[in-house]
N, C-alpha and C positions, 0 to 999 in steps of 0.2 A: 662569660657569656654562656648561655644554653647551646649545647650542640644542636646544631642544624642538620636535617637529613640533606646530604650531599645526592645529587642526580649521579647516577651511574651510568657509564656505557652500556647501552642496549636497552634503556628505558624510553617510554616514549616521553618526549619532552613537555613539561607542563604547559597548558594551554594559558593565554592570558589576551586580555584586549587593554591597552593603555593608551593615553593621549601621546602623540607625536608631535613636537614642535613644528607649527604651520602646515602639518599634513592631516589633520583630523586624528583619527585613531589607527593604532597598529595592533593587528590580532596576529598571533603567530600560526594559528590554523589557517588562516586564510593564504600561507605561504607554502602549504602542502602542495609537493610535486616540484618543488624547488629544492635546493640545498641552502642552508640557512647558518650564517655566522652571528650567534647571538652574543653581544659582548657587552659585560656589565662594569660601568666605570665609576668613579666616585662622584663628583659634582663638576658644574659645568666650569667653573674657574680654576680648577685643579690643572697646574701646569703640565703634570705627567700624563694626564688623560688628554689635554690638548695636544700635547705632542704626539701621543699614540693615534688621536683621530686624524690629525692631518698626514700621517703615515698611511692611514687607512685611506683617507680621500685620494691621496697621491695615487694609490693603486687601485682605486674604484673601477676603473674601466677595465683592467685585467680581471676583476672579479666578477664583474657584469658579463664578459666574454665567456667566463667559466661557469656562469648561470648560478652564482653565488650571492644570494639576497643578504643584506646586513642590516640587522636591528640594533642599534647602539643605547643601552639603557643609563641612564643618570638619576642620582635622587635629587635632581634640581626640578623645580618647577618649569614647565614649558617656555614661559616668559624670559627666565634666565637663559635657557638653551639658546633660544632665539638671540638674545643680548649677546651671548659670549661665544657661541660656535655658529651661528647663523652666517656671520662674515665669512667662514670658512667655505660655505656653501657645501655641505656635504650631500652629496647625490642618494644617501640612504637615510630612514627615518632616525630621530633623534627622540627616544621614548622618554618620557617624563615619569618618575616614580618617587615623588617626594615623601609619601608616606612609606617608602623601601617595602613595600609588599610583594614585588617581585624578586627582590633580593631574597626574602624568606621563602619564598616558592622555590627557588634554586638553591637553597642552603649555603649562601654566602656571607660570610660572618665579618665581624668587626675585630680588629685587634691591636691593642696598643703596641705590642712587640713589633707587629707588622708596620705600623707607622714609624717606629723608632728605629728599624732595621738598618744596618750600616750599609747595606746594597742601595738603600733610597738615595743617600747623598749624591753618589756620582750621576744618577738618572736626572736627580732635580736639576744639578749644574748644567748637565746637557740640555734638558728642557728650557732652562732659563736662558743659555748661550743661543738657543733657536729662537728666543723671543717669547716663551711662554712663562709669564710670571705668575705666581699666586694671586689670585682675586677673592672674592667674596665666596664664603663657604655655605652650602647648604648640606644638610644632613650631617652625618658623622665624618670627622676627618680621619677615624682609625677605620673606615670601610674597605675593605679588600676585595680587589676585583675578581673577575672569572669571565670565562669564554667557553661557549658550548657550540660544537659544530652537529648540526642535526641534518639527516639526510632527507630524501625527497618523501620518505613516508612519516616524517615527524619522529624518527628515532634518534636518539643522541649518539654519534658516532665518536665523539671526544668529548671530554668534560676536564676543563682546566680550573682549578682552584688556585689563584695567586697566594703567594706566601709574604709578600709585602704589598704595600699600596701602589708600587709600581710595576708590578709582576703581571704580564699578560701572557696569553699563549703566544708562544714563538711563531713566526710569521712561516717558518719552515713545515709546522706541524699543520697550518692552514693549507699550505700548497701540497703536502702529504694527503691529506684529507680529499683534496681536489683530484689529485691524480688517481687516487683509490675509487673514487666515486664519479667516474667518467660516464 
């Protein structure tokens, strides 16, 4: 795969407008003045992604109290997001990017090695034990997730590029960002 340009800490986060399941469009620049957690996932039926989203939903009130807006990007069409993730009732937008343009904009890659990584197995078992089972796939199964913490001025304060399909920014890094930027 061609090397995509990674977004660096200190850069202005690339702006975008994209459809959000059941919420119209989501525009990053409309969140200026707020801190933003821009989280990129794989597809709506991914058990690893569903487990992570459920953890984020569980902590959503805390993030809201900390004035942290969340945008969760998936490579699934909006209808699939509503079908698989809508029942979880996320209080934040689920952004649909089936053409994977936002993934390219933020330099997120695909990796067969990241799909087959030994670290994925235990995470998958944990997700399935929690009731999240593999379902229909949209886009690439080898998509590697990423997370970006963006300050009130639209500047990237932390950029996390996963190493495998189940690798997201540790929640402790999100809390550190919140503590630094009160």
